[in-house]
Chimera marker file (.cmm) of the C-alpha trace (Angstrom):
<marker_set name="trace">
<marker id="1" x="56.545" y="147.718" z="137.385" r="1" g="1" b="0" radius="0.5"/>
<marker id="2" x="55.066" y="151.169" z="138.861" r="1" g="1" b="0" radius="0.5"/>
<marker id="3" x="55.421" y="151.169" z="142.355" r="1" g="1" b="0" radius="0.5"/>
<marker id="4" x="54.689" y="154.016" z="144.552" r="1" g="1" b="0" radius="0.5"/>
<marker id="5" x="58.273" y="154.219" z="145.919" r="1" g="1" b="0" radius="0.5"/>
<marker id="6" x="59.863" y="153.976" z="142.552" r="1" g="1" b="0" radius="0.5"/>
<marker id="7" x="57.597" y="156.634" z="140.851" r="1" g="1" b="0" radius="0.5"/>
<marker id="8" x="58.055" y="158.906" z="143.884" r="1" g="1" b="0" radius="0.5"/>
<marker id="9" x="61.751" y="158.575" z="143.466" r="1" g="1" b="0" radius="0.5"/>
<marker id="10" x="61.820" y="159.251" z="140.096" r="1" g="1" b="0" radius="0.5"/>
<marker id="11" x="59.777" y="162.204" z="140.596" r="1" g="1" b="0" radius="0.5"/>
<marker id="12" x="61.829" y="163.487" z="143.058" r="1" g="1" b="0" radius="0.5"/>
<marker id="13" x="64.867" y="163.158" z="140.561" r="1" g="1" b="0" radius="0.5"/>
<marker id="14" x="63.057" y="165.220" z="137.933" r="1" g="1" b="0" radius="0.5"/>
<marker id="15" x="62.249" y="168.079" z="140.470" r="1" g="1" b="0" radius="0.5"/>
<marker id="16" x="65.547" y="168.064" z="141.644" r="1" g="1" b="0" radius="0.5"/>
<marker id="17" x="66.946" y="169.072" z="138.302" r="1" g="1" b="0" radius="0.5"/>
<marker id="18" x="65.364" y="172.642" z="139.006" r="1" g="1" b="0" radius="0.5"/>
<marker id="19" x="67.223" y="175.419" z="140.857" r="1" g="1" b="0" radius="0.5"/>
<marker id="20" x="65.302" y="177.570" z="142.906" r="1" g="1" b="0" radius="0.5"/>
<marker id="21" x="65.479" y="180.497" z="140.231" r="1" g="1" b="0" radius="0.5"/>
<marker id="22" x="63.352" y="178.213" z="137.769" r="1" g="1" b="0" radius="0.5"/>
<marker id="23" x="60.386" y="178.936" z="139.982" r="1" g="1" b="0" radius="0.5"/>
<marker id="24" x="58.326" y="182.021" z="139.424" r="1" g="1" b="0" radius="0.5"/>
<marker id="25" x="57.543" y="182.722" z="143.163" r="1" g="1" b="0" radius="0.5"/>
<marker id="26" x="60.427" y="180.768" z="145.330" r="1" g="1" b="0" radius="0.5"/>
<marker id="27" x="58.748" y="179.364" z="148.631" r="1" g="1" b="0" radius="0.5"/>
<marker id="28" x="60.679" y="176.566" z="150.268" r="1" g="1" b="0" radius="0.5"/>
<marker id="29" x="57.353" y="174.782" z="151.098" r="1" g="1" b="0" radius="0.5"/>
<marker id="30" x="56.077" y="174.958" z="147.514" r="1" g="1" b="0" radius="0.5"/>
<marker id="31" x="59.076" y="173.934" z="145.608" r="1" g="1" b="0" radius="0.5"/>
<marker id="32" x="59.613" y="170.802" z="143.909" r="1" g="1" b="0" radius="0.5"/>
<marker id="33" x="58.110" y="167.522" z="145.103" r="1" g="1" b="0" radius="0.5"/>
<marker id="34" x="57.805" y="168.828" z="148.459" r="1" g="1" b="0" radius="0.5"/>
<marker id="35" x="54.447" y="170.678" z="147.093" r="1" g="1" b="0" radius="0.5"/>
<marker id="36" x="53.328" y="167.499" z="145.405" r="1" g="1" b="0" radius="0.5"/>
<marker id="37" x="50.856" y="164.880" z="147.266" r="1" g="1" b="0" radius="0.5"/>
<marker id="38" x="53.178" y="162.011" z="145.751" r="1" g="1" b="0" radius="0.5"/>
<marker id="39" x="50.791" y="159.045" z="146.758" r="1" g="1" b="0" radius="0.5"/>
<marker id="40" x="47.686" y="160.572" z="144.830" r="1" g="1" b="0" radius="0.5"/>
<marker id="41" x="50.034" y="161.672" z="141.897" r="1" g="1" b="0" radius="0.5"/>
<marker id="42" x="51.559" y="157.864" z="141.670" r="1" g="1" b="0" radius="0.5"/>
<marker id="43" x="48.109" y="156.560" z="142.006" r="1" g="1" b="0" radius="0.5"/>
<marker id="44" x="47.044" y="158.936" z="138.961" r="1" g="1" b="0" radius="0.5"/>
<marker id="45" x="50.239" y="157.933" z="137.014" r="1" g="1" b="0" radius="0.5"/>
<marker id="46" x="49.660" y="154.247" z="137.655" r="1" g="1" b="0" radius="0.5"/>
<marker id="47" x="46.133" y="154.628" z="136.079" r="1" g="1" b="0" radius="0.5"/>
<marker id="48" x="47.543" y="156.314" z="133.169" r="1" g="1" b="0" radius="0.5"/>
<marker id="49" x="49.980" y="153.517" z="132.561" r="1" g="1" b="0" radius="0.5"/>
<marker id="50" x="49.830" y="152.494" z="128.741" r="1" g="1" b="0" radius="0.5"/>
<marker id="51" x="52.023" y="150.863" z="125.708" r="1" g="1" b="0" radius="0.5"/>
<marker id="52" x="52.531" y="153.903" z="123.398" r="1" g="1" b="0" radius="0.5"/>
<marker id="53" x="53.100" y="153.246" z="119.957" r="1" g="1" b="0" radius="0.5"/>
<marker id="54" x="55.070" y="155.038" z="117.070" r="1" g="1" b="0" radius="0.5"/>
<marker id="55" x="51.953" y="155.033" z="115.214" r="1" g="1" b="0" radius="0.5"/>
<marker id="56" x="48.211" y="154.738" z="115.744" r="1" g="1" b="0" radius="0.5"/>
<marker id="57" x="44.952" y="155.305" z="113.966" r="1" g="1" b="0" radius="0.5"/>
<marker id="58" x="41.860" y="155.481" z="116.173" r="1" g="1" b="0" radius="0.5"/>
<marker id="59" x="38.023" y="155.966" z="115.412" r="1" g="1" b="0" radius="0.5"/>
<marker id="60" x="34.803" y="155.948" z="117.025" r="1" g="1" b="0" radius="0.5"/>
<marker id="61" x="33.000" y="154.878" z="113.715" r="1" g="1" b="0" radius="0.5"/>
<marker id="62" x="31.337" y="151.531" z="113.262" r="1" g="1" b="0" radius="0.5"/>
<marker id="63" x="33.743" y="149.422" z="111.494" r="1" g="1" b="0" radius="0.5"/>
<marker id="64" x="36.363" y="152.121" z="111.162" r="1" g="1" b="0" radius="0.5"/>
<marker id="65" x="39.819" y="151.299" z="110.543" r="1" g="1" b="0" radius="0.5"/>
<marker id="66" x="42.208" y="151.395" z="114.005" r="1" g="1" b="0" radius="0.5"/>
<marker id="67" x="45.949" y="150.414" z="113.801" r="1" g="1" b="0" radius="0.5"/>
<marker id="68" x="48.959" y="150.344" z="116.080" r="1" g="1" b="0" radius="0.5"/>
<marker id="69" x="52.577" y="150.259" z="114.993" r="1" g="1" b="0" radius="0.5"/>
<marker id="70" x="55.487" y="149.370" z="116.730" r="1" g="1" b="0" radius="0.5"/>
<marker id="71" x="55.965" y="149.798" z="120.290" r="1" g="1" b="0" radius="0.5"/>
<marker id="72" x="57.586" y="153.101" z="120.986" r="1" g="1" b="0" radius="0.5"/>
<marker id="73" x="59.602" y="152.051" z="124.125" r="1" g="1" b="0" radius="0.5"/>
<marker id="74" x="58.967" y="148.320" z="124.299" r="1" g="1" b="0" radius="0.5"/>
<marker id="75" x="57.582" y="148.826" z="127.929" r="1" g="1" b="0" radius="0.5"/>
<marker id="76" x="54.636" y="150.618" z="129.467" r="1" g="1" b="0" radius="0.5"/>
<marker id="77" x="54.872" y="154.374" z="130.086" r="1" g="1" b="0" radius="0.5"/>
<marker id="78" x="52.761" y="157.351" z="131.618" r="1" g="1" b="0" radius="0.5"/>
<marker id="79" x="52.321" y="160.488" z="129.656" r="1" g="1" b="0" radius="0.5"/>
<marker id="80" x="53.271" y="163.459" z="132.249" r="1" g="1" b="0" radius="0.5"/>
<marker id="81" x="53.467" y="166.633" z="130.059" r="1" g="1" b="0" radius="0.5"/>
<marker id="82" x="52.500" y="167.736" z="126.541" r="1" g="1" b="0" radius="0.5"/>
<marker id="83" x="53.722" y="171.057" z="125.230" r="1" g="1" b="0" radius="0.5"/>
<marker id="84" x="52.198" y="171.963" z="121.942" r="1" g="1" b="0" radius="0.5"/>
<marker id="85" x="54.888" y="173.850" z="119.536" r="1" g="1" b="0" radius="0.5"/>
<marker id="86" x="52.702" y="174.087" z="116.553" r="1" g="1" b="0" radius="0.5"/>
<marker id="87" x="49.047" y="173.784" z="115.770" r="1" g="1" b="0" radius="0.5"/>
<marker id="88" x="46.499" y="174.463" z="112.885" r="1" g="1" b="0" radius="0.5"/>
<marker id="89" x="42.880" y="174.140" z="113.570" r="1" g="1" b="0" radius="0.5"/>
<marker id="90" x="40.492" y="174.087" z="110.503" r="1" g="1" b="0" radius="0.5"/>
<marker id="91" x="38.581" y="171.253" z="109.430" r="1" g="1" b="0" radius="0.5"/>
<marker id="92" x="41.539" y="169.022" z="110.361" r="1" g="1" b="0" radius="0.5"/>
<marker id="93" x="43.211" y="169.753" z="113.603" r="1" g="1" b="0" radius="0.5"/>
<marker id="94" x="46.665" y="169.254" z="113.262" r="1" g="1" b="0" radius="0.5"/>
<marker id="95" x="49.455" y="169.643" z="116.114" r="1" g="1" b="0" radius="0.5"/>
<marker id="96" x="52.876" y="169.047" z="116.768" r="1" g="1" b="0" radius="0.5"/>
<marker id="97" x="53.921" y="168.374" z="120.326" r="1" g="1" b="0" radius="0.5"/>
<marker id="98" x="56.805" y="167.847" z="122.702" r="1" g="1" b="0" radius="0.5"/>
<marker id="99" x="55.918" y="165.189" z="125.313" r="1" g="1" b="0" radius="0.5"/>
<marker id="100" x="57.601" y="164.000" z="128.744" r="1" g="1" b="0" radius="0.5"/>
<marker id="101" x="56.860" y="160.327" z="129.424" r="1" g="1" b="0" radius="0.5"/>
<marker id="102" x="57.799" y="158.176" z="132.370" r="1" g="1" b="0" radius="0.5"/>
<marker id="103" x="58.846" y="154.940" z="131.517" r="1" g="1" b="0" radius="0.5"/>
<marker id="104" x="58.266" y="151.619" z="133.394" r="1" g="1" b="0" radius="0.5"/>
<marker id="105" x="61.806" y="151.499" z="134.166" r="1" g="1" b="0" radius="0.5"/>
<marker id="106" x="61.732" y="154.874" z="135.749" r="1" g="1" b="0" radius="0.5"/>
<marker id="107" x="63.618" y="156.854" z="133.247" r="1" g="1" b="0" radius="0.5"/>
<marker id="108" x="62.246" y="159.837" z="131.395" r="1" g="1" b="0" radius="0.5"/>
<marker id="109" x="61.737" y="160.085" z="127.564" r="1" g="1" b="0" radius="0.5"/>
<marker id="110" x="61.077" y="163.148" z="125.425" r="1" g="1" b="0" radius="0.5"/>
<marker id="111" x="59.226" y="162.712" z="122.363" r="1" g="1" b="0" radius="0.5"/>
<marker id="112" x="57.794" y="164.389" z="119.348" r="1" g="1" b="0" radius="0.5"/>
<marker id="113" x="54.036" y="163.684" z="118.643" r="1" g="1" b="0" radius="0.5"/>
<marker id="114" x="52.414" y="164.716" z="115.466" r="1" g="1" b="0" radius="0.5"/>
<marker id="115" x="48.835" y="164.539" z="115.701" r="1" g="1" b="0" radius="0.5"/>
<marker id="116" x="45.919" y="164.950" z="113.104" r="1" g="1" b="0" radius="0.5"/>
<marker id="117" x="42.241" y="164.619" z="114.269" r="1" g="1" b="0" radius="0.5"/>
<marker id="118" x="39.444" y="165.020" z="112.002" r="1" g="1" b="0" radius="0.5"/>
<marker id="119" x="35.941" y="165.451" z="113.788" r="1" g="1" b="0" radius="0.5"/>
<marker id="120" x="32.392" y="166.324" z="113.741" r="1" g="1" b="0" radius="0.5"/>
<marker id="121" x="29.834" y="166.112" z="116.363" r="1" g="1" b="0" radius="0.5"/>
<marker id="122" x="29.058" y="162.238" z="115.954" r="1" g="1" b="0" radius="0.5"/>
<marker id="123" x="32.680" y="160.857" z="114.998" r="1" g="1" b="0" radius="0.5"/>
<marker id="124" x="36.091" y="161.426" z="115.011" r="1" g="1" b="0" radius="0.5"/>
<marker id="125" x="39.463" y="159.899" z="113.310" r="1" g="1" b="0" radius="0.5"/>
<marker id="126" x="42.711" y="160.368" z="115.135" r="1" g="1" b="0" radius="0.5"/>
<marker id="127" x="46.117" y="159.548" z="113.754" r="1" g="1" b="0" radius="0.5"/>
<marker id="128" x="49.403" y="160.198" z="115.823" r="1" g="1" b="0" radius="0.5"/>
<marker id="129" x="53.004" y="159.355" z="115.083" r="1" g="1" b="0" radius="0.5"/>
<marker id="130" x="55.286" y="159.598" z="117.793" r="1" g="1" b="0" radius="0.5"/>
<marker id="131" x="59.349" y="159.548" z="117.846" r="1" g="1" b="0" radius="0.5"/>
<marker id="132" x="61.655" y="159.464" z="120.557" r="1" g="1" b="0" radius="0.5"/>
<marker id="133" x="63.945" y="162.623" z="120.777" r="1" g="1" b="0" radius="0.5"/>
<marker id="134" x="66.040" y="161.572" z="123.742" r="1" g="1" b="0" radius="0.5"/>
<marker id="135" x="66.166" y="160.236" z="127.434" r="1" g="1" b="0" radius="0.5"/>
<marker id="136" x="65.850" y="162.958" z="129.879" r="1" g="1" b="0" radius="0.5"/>
<marker id="137" x="69.212" y="163.019" z="131.662" r="1" g="1" b="0" radius="0.5"/>
<marker id="138" x="70.291" y="166.504" z="132.595" r="1" g="1" b="0" radius="0.5"/>
<marker id="139" x="68.745" y="169.995" z="133.599" r="1" g="1" b="0" radius="0.5"/>
<marker id="140" x="69.048" y="171.265" z="130.010" r="1" g="1" b="0" radius="0.5"/>
<marker id="141" x="66.796" y="168.707" z="128.576" r="1" g="1" b="0" radius="0.5"/>
<marker id="142" x="63.959" y="170.145" z="130.219" r="1" g="1" b="0" radius="0.5"/>
<marker id="143" x="61.420" y="171.942" z="128.054" r="1" g="1" b="0" radius="0.5"/>
<marker id="144" x="58.792" y="173.014" z="130.579" r="1" g="1" b="0" radius="0.5"/>
<marker id="145" x="58.541" y="175.242" z="133.806" r="1" g="1" b="0" radius="0.5"/>
<marker id="146" x="58.381" y="173.487" z="137.149" r="1" g="1" b="0" radius="0.5"/>
<marker id="147" x="55.059" y="175.010" z="137.821" r="1" g="1" b="0" radius="0.5"/>
<marker id="148" x="53.568" y="173.849" z="134.560" r="1" g="1" b="0" radius="0.5"/>
<marker id="149" x="54.655" y="170.315" z="135.401" r="1" g="1" b="0" radius="0.5"/>
<marker id="150" x="53.183" y="170.442" z="139.015" r="1" g="1" b="0" radius="0.5"/>
<marker id="151" x="50.072" y="171.656" z="137.556" r="1" g="1" b="0" radius="0.5"/>
<marker id="152" x="49.715" y="168.802" z="135.254" r="1" g="1" b="0" radius="0.5"/>
<marker id="153" x="50.388" y="166.400" z="137.889" r="1" g="1" b="0" radius="0.5"/>
<marker id="154" x="47.792" y="167.909" z="140.257" r="1" g="1" b="0" radius="0.5"/>
<marker id="155" x="45.124" y="167.902" z="137.445" r="1" g="1" b="0" radius="0.5"/>
<marker id="156" x="45.757" y="164.168" z="137.038" r="1" g="1" b="0" radius="0.5"/>
<marker id="157" x="44.479" y="163.748" z="140.607" r="1" g="1" b="0" radius="0.5"/>
<marker id="158" x="41.320" y="165.568" z="140.068" r="1" g="1" b="0" radius="0.5"/>
<marker id="159" x="39.304" y="162.149" z="139.370" r="1" g="1" b="0" radius="0.5"/>
<marker id="160" x="40.768" y="160.819" z="142.713" r="1" g="1" b="0" radius="0.5"/>
<marker id="161" x="39.527" y="163.986" z="144.712" r="1" g="1" b="0" radius="0.5"/>
<marker id="162" x="36.115" y="163.560" z="142.998" r="1" g="1" b="0" radius="0.5"/>
<marker id="163" x="36.131" y="159.855" z="143.651" r="1" g="1" b="0" radius="0.5"/>
<marker id="164" x="35.978" y="158.883" z="139.972" r="1" g="1" b="0" radius="0.5"/>
<marker id="165" x="39.188" y="156.985" z="139.927" r="1" g="1" b="0" radius="0.5"/>
<marker id="166" x="40.220" y="153.533" z="139.935" r="1" g="1" b="0" radius="0.5"/>
<marker id="167" x="42.130" y="152.757" z="143.216" r="1" g="1" b="0" radius="0.5"/>
<marker id="168" x="45.485" y="150.629" z="142.509" r="1" g="1" b="0" radius="0.5"/>
<marker id="169" x="47.571" y="148.739" z="145.209" r="1" g="1" b="0" radius="0.5"/>
<marker id="170" x="50.983" y="150.077" z="144.737" r="1" g="1" b="0" radius="0.5"/>
<link id1="1" id2="2" r="1" g="1" b="0" radius="0.2"/>
<link id1="2" id2="3" r="1" g="1" b="0" radius="0.2"/>
<link id1="3" id2="4" r="1" g="1" b="0" radius="0.2"/>
<link id1="4" id2="5" r="1" g="1" b="0" radius="0.2"/>
<link id1="5" id2="6" r="1" g="1" b="0" radius="0.2"/>
<link id1="6" id2="7" r="1" g="1" b="0" radius="0.2"/>
<link id1="7" id2="8" r="1" g="1" b="0" radius="0.2"/>
<link id1="8" id2="9" r="1" g="1" b="0" radius="0.2"/>
<link id1="9" id2="10" r="1" g="1" b="0" radius="0.2"/>
<link id1="10" id2="11" r="1" g="1" b="0" radius="0.2"/>
<link id1="11" id2="12" r="1" g="1" b="0" radius="0.2"/>
<link id1="12" id2="13" r="1" g="1" b="0" radius="0.2"/>
<link id1="13" id2="14" r="1" g="1" b="0" radius="0.2"/>
<link id1="14" id2="15" r="1" g="1" b="0" radius="0.2"/>
<link id1="15" id2="16" r="1" g="1" b="0" radius="0.2"/>
<link id1="16" id2="17" r="1" g="1" b="0" radius="0.2"/>
<link id1="17" id2="18" r="1" g="1" b="0" radius="0.2"/>
<link id1="18" id2="19" r="1" g="1" b="0" radius="0.2"/>
<link id1="19" id2="20" r="1" g="1" b="0" radius="0.2"/>
<link id1="20" id2="21" r="1" g="1" b="0" radius="0.2"/>
<link id1="21" id2="22" r="1" g="1" b="0" radius="0.2"/>
<link id1="22" id2="23" r="1" g="1" b="0" radius="0.2"/>
<link id1="23" id2="24" r="1" g="1" b="0" radius="0.2"/>
<link id1="24" id2="25" r="1" g="1" b="0" radius="0.2"/>
<link id1="25" id2="26" r="1" g="1" b="0" radius="0.2"/>
<link id1="26" id2="27" r="1" g="1" b="0" radius="0.2"/>
<link id1="27" id2="28" r="1" g="1" b="0" radius="0.2"/>
<link id1="28" id2="29" r="1" g="1" b="0" radius="0.2"/>
<link id1="29" id2="30" r="1" g="1" b="0" radius="0.2"/>
<link id1="30" id2="31" r="1" g="1" b="0" radius="0.2"/>
<link id1="31" id2="32" r="1" g="1" b="0" radius="0.2"/>
<link id1="32" id2="33" r="1" g="1" b="0" radius="0.2"/>
<link id1="33" id2="34" r="1" g="1" b="0" radius="0.2"/>
<link id1="34" id2="35" r="1" g="1" b="0" radius="0.2"/>
<link id1="35" id2="36" r="1" g="1" b="0" radius="0.2"/>
<link id1="36" id2="37" r="1" g="1" b="0" radius="0.2"/>
<link id1="37" id2="38" r="1" g="1" b="0" radius="0.2"/>
<link id1="38" id2="39" r="1" g="1" b="0" radius="0.2"/>
<link id1="39" id2="40" r="1" g="1" b="0" radius="0.2"/>
<link id1="40" id2="41" r="1" g="1" b="0" radius="0.2"/>
<link id1="41" id2="42" r="1" g="1" b="0" radius="0.2"/>
<link id1="42" id2="43" r="1" g="1" b="0" radius="0.2"/>
<link id1="43" id2="44" r="1" g="1" b="0" radius="0.2"/>
<link id1="44" id2="45" r="1" g="1" b="0" radius="0.2"/>
<link id1="45" id2="46" r="1" g="1" b="0" radius="0.2"/>
<link id1="46" id2="47" r="1" g="1" b="0" radius="0.2"/>
<link id1="47" id2="48" r="1" g="1" b="0" radius="0.2"/>
<link id1="48" id2="49" r="1" g="1" b="0" radius="0.2"/>
<link id1="49" id2="50" r="1" g="1" b="0" radius="0.2"/>
<link id1="50" id2="51" r="1" g="1" b="0" radius="0.2"/>
<link id1="51" id2="52" r="1" g="1" b="0" radius="0.2"/>
<link id1="52" id2="53" r="1" g="1" b="0" radius="0.2"/>
<link id1="53" id2="54" r="1" g="1" b="0" radius="0.2"/>
<link id1="54" id2="55" r="1" g="1" b="0" radius="0.2"/>
<link id1="55" id2="56" r="1" g="1" b="0" radius="0.2"/>
<link id1="56" id2="57" r="1" g="1" b="0" radius="0.2"/>
<link id1="57" id2="58" r="1" g="1" b="0" radius="0.2"/>
<link id1="58" id2="59" r="1" g="1" b="0" radius="0.2"/>
<link id1="59" id2="60" r="1" g="1" b="0" radius="0.2"/>
<link id1="60" id2="61" r="1" g="1" b="0" radius="0.2"/>
<link id1="61" id2="62" r="1" g="1" b="0" radius="0.2"/>
<link id1="62" id2="63" r="1" g="1" b="0" radius="0.2"/>
<link id1="63" id2="64" r="1" g="1" b="0" radius="0.2"/>
<link id1="64" id2="65" r="1" g="1" b="0" radius="0.2"/>
<link id1="65" id2="66" r="1" g="1" b="0" radius="0.2"/>
<link id1="66" id2="67" r="1" g="1" b="0" radius="0.2"/>
<link id1="67" id2="68" r="1" g="1" b="0" radius="0.2"/>
<link id1="68" id2="69" r="1" g="1" b="0" radius="0.2"/>
<link id1="69" id2="70" r="1" g="1" b="0" radius="0.2"/>
<link id1="70" id2="71" r="1" g="1" b="0" radius="0.2"/>
<link id1="71" id2="72" r="1" g="1" b="0" radius="0.2"/>
<link id1="72" id2="73" r="1" g="1" b="0" radius="0.2"/>
<link id1="73" id2="74" r="1" g="1" b="0" radius="0.2"/>
<link id1="74" id2="75" r="1" g="1" b="0" radius="0.2"/>
<link id1="75" id2="76" r="1" g="1" b="0" radius="0.2"/>
<link id1="76" id2="77" r="1" g="1" b="0" radius="0.2"/>
<link id1="77" id2="78" r="1" g="1" b="0" radius="0.2"/>
<link id1="78" id2="79" r="1" g="1" b="0" radius="0.2"/>
<link id1="79" id2="80" r="1" g="1" b="0" radius="0.2"/>
<link id1="80" id2="81" r="1" g="1" b="0" radius="0.2"/>
<link id1="81" id2="82" r="1" g="1" b="0" radius="0.2"/>
<link id1="82" id2="83" r="1" g="1" b="0" radius="0.2"/>
<link id1="83" id2="84" r="1" g="1" b="0" radius="0.2"/>
<link id1="84" id2="85" r="1" g="1" b="0" radius="0.2"/>
<link id1="85" id2="86" r="1" g="1" b="0" radius="0.2"/>
<link id1="86" id2="87" r="1" g="1" b="0" radius="0.2"/>
<link id1="87" id2="88" r="1" g="1" b="0" radius="0.2"/>
<link id1="88" id2="89" r="1" g="1" b="0" radius="0.2"/>
<link id1="89" id2="90" r="1" g="1" b="0" radius="0.2"/>
<link id1="90" id2="91" r="1" g="1" b="0" radius="0.2"/>
<link id1="91" id2="92" r="1" g="1" b="0" radius="0.2"/>
<link id1="92" id2="93" r="1" g="1" b="0" radius="0.2"/>
<link id1="93" id2="94" r="1" g="1" b="0" radius="0.2"/>
<link id1="94" id2="95" r="1" g="1" b="0" radius="0.2"/>
<link id1="95" id2="96" r="1" g="1" b="0" radius="0.2"/>
<link id1="96" id2="97" r="1" g="1" b="0" radius="0.2"/>
<link id1="97" id2="98" r="1" g="1" b="0" radius="0.2"/>
<link id1="98" id2="99" r="1" g="1" b="0" radius="0.2"/>
<link id1="99" id2="100" r="1" g="1" b="0" radius="0.2"/>
<link id1="100" id2="101" r="1" g="1" b="0" radius="0.2"/>
<link id1="101" id2="102" r="1" g="1" b="0" radius="0.2"/>
<link id1="102" id2="103" r="1" g="1" b="0" radius="0.2"/>
<link id1="103" id2="104" r="1" g="1" b="0" radius="0.2"/>
<link id1="104" id2="105" r="1" g="1" b="0" radius="0.2"/>
<link id1="105" id2="106" r="1" g="1" b="0" radius="0.2"/>
<link id1="106" id2="107" r="1" g="1" b="0" radius="0.2"/>
<link id1="107" id2="108" r="1" g="1" b="0" radius="0.2"/>
<link id1="108" id2="109" r="1" g="1" b="0" radius="0.2"/>
<link id1="109" id2="110" r="1" g="1" b="0" radius="0.2"/>
<link id1="110" id2="111" r="1" g="1" b="0" radius="0.2"/>
<link id1="111" id2="112" r="1" g="1" b="0" radius="0.2"/>
<link id1="112" id2="113" r="1" g="1" b="0" radius="0.2"/>
<link id1="113" id2="114" r="1" g="1" b="0" radius="0.2"/>
<link id1="114" id2="115" r="1" g="1" b="0" radius="0.2"/>
<link id1="115" id2="116" r="1" g="1" b="0" radius="0.2"/>
<link id1="116" id2="117" r="1" g="1" b="0" radius="0.2"/>
<link id1="117" id2="118" r="1" g="1" b="0" radius="0.2"/>
<link id1="118" id2="119" r="1" g="1" b="0" radius="0.2"/>
<link id1="119" id2="120" r="1" g="1" b="0" radius="0.2"/>
<link id1="120" id2="121" r="1" g="1" b="0" radius="0.2"/>
<link id1="121" id2="122" r="1" g="1" b="0" radius="0.2"/>
<link id1="122" id2="123" r="1" g="1" b="0" radius="0.2"/>
<link id1="123" id2="124" r="1" g="1" b="0" radius="0.2"/>
<link id1="124" id2="125" r="1" g="1" b="0" radius="0.2"/>
<link id1="125" id2="126" r="1" g="1" b="0" radius="0.2"/>
<link id1="126" id2="127" r="1" g="1" b="0" radius="0.2"/>
<link id1="127" id2="128" r="1" g="1" b="0" radius="0.2"/>
<link id1="128" id2="129" r="1" g="1" b="0" radius="0.2"/>
<link id1="129" id2="130" r="1" g="1" b="0" radius="0.2"/>
<link id1="130" id2="131" r="1" g="1" b="0" radius="0.2"/>
<link id1="131" id2="132" r="1" g="1" b="0" radius="0.2"/>
<link id1="132" id2="133" r="1" g="1" b="0" radius="0.2"/>
<link id1="133" id2="134" r="1" g="1" b="0" radius="0.2"/>
<link id1="134" id2="135" r="1" g="1" b="0" radius="0.2"/>
<link id1="135" id2="136" r="1" g="1" b="0" radius="0.2"/>
<link id1="136" id2="137" r="1" g="1" b="0" radius="0.2"/>
<link id1="137" id2="138" r="1" g="1" b="0" radius="0.2"/>
<link id1="138" id2="139" r="1" g="1" b="0" radius="0.2"/>
<link id1="139" id2="140" r="1" g="1" b="0" radius="0.2"/>
<link id1="140" id2="141" r="1" g="1" b="0" radius="0.2"/>
<link id1="141" id2="142" r="1" g="1" b="0" radius="0.2"/>
<link id1="142" id2="143" r="1" g="1" b="0" radius="0.2"/>
<link id1="143" id2="144" r="1" g="1" b="0" radius="0.2"/>
<link id1="144" id2="145" r="1" g="1" b="0" radius="0.2"/>
<link id1="145" id2="146" r="1" g="1" b="0" radius="0.2"/>
<link id1="146" id2="147" r="1" g="1" b="0" radius="0.2"/>
<link id1="147" id2="148" r="1" g="1" b="0" radius="0.2"/>
<link id1="148" id2="149" r="1" g="1" b="0" radius="0.2"/>
<link id1="149" id2="150" r="1" g="1" b="0" radius="0.2"/>
<link id1="150" id2="151" r="1" g="1" b="0" radius="0.2"/>
<link id1="151" id2="152" r="1" g="1" b="0" radius="0.2"/>
<link id1="152" id2="153" r="1" g="1" b="0" radius="0.2"/>
<link id1="153" id2="154" r="1" g="1" b="0" radius="0.2"/>
<link id1="154" id2="155" r="1" g="1" b="0" radius="0.2"/>
<link id1="155" id2="156" r="1" g="1" b="0" radius="0.2"/>
<link id1="156" id2="157" r="1" g="1" b="0" radius="0.2"/>
<link id1="157" id2="158" r="1" g="1" b="0" radius="0.2"/>
<link id1="158" id2="159" r="1" g="1" b="0" radius="0.2"/>
<link id1="159" id2="160" r="1" g="1" b="0" radius="0.2"/>
<link id1="160" id2="161" r="1" g="1" b="0" radius="0.2"/>
<link id1="161" id2="162" r="1" g="1" b="0" radius="0.2"/>
<link id1="162" id2="163" r="1" g="1" b="0" radius="0.2"/>
<link id1="163" id2="164" r="1" g="1" b="0" radius="0.2"/>
<link id1="164" id2="165" r="1" g="1" b="0" radius="0.2"/>
<link id1="165" id2="166" r="1" g="1" b="0" radius="0.2"/>
<link id1="166" id2="167" r="1" g="1" b="0" radius="0.2"/>
<link id1="167" id2="168" r="1" g="1" b="0" radius="0.2"/>
<link id1="168" id2="169" r="1" g="1" b="0" radius="0.2"/>
<link id1="169" id2="170" r="1" g="1" b="0" radius="0.2"/>
</marker_set>
């Protein structure tokens, strides 16, 4: 279950993996979870909780084919961070991404995602394949800077700041 305390503790643990030298500009007041507004971030994460699948097909076409494969984690999760590693944008947008997910049991998973999107002004077809790389256990598993994660977490809060978000009791 996504509770504020559990999510806050998980994010603190994640930021504790970083060393002060990992930050571009070290400032004690802007390092790690201290610099974040954790109650708002937890609310945003709760809103993003979903059941990720190994394979999906989505479309906005009437009578279009939609599909969901097996559950990726067999629990809900929140996508925290995406790092695009390879991409081709042409008639079909294709990308290979590395993702960080916060699972409902408050562990973190590193996932590879291959996405292909066919779109026009009026319609889209999206297909995605995800595979678990590993559970994040130590500092060497990190693939992003602390600042980039902090920026993503802050961006998740924008709907709250603009009074457009759903409010949850955590």
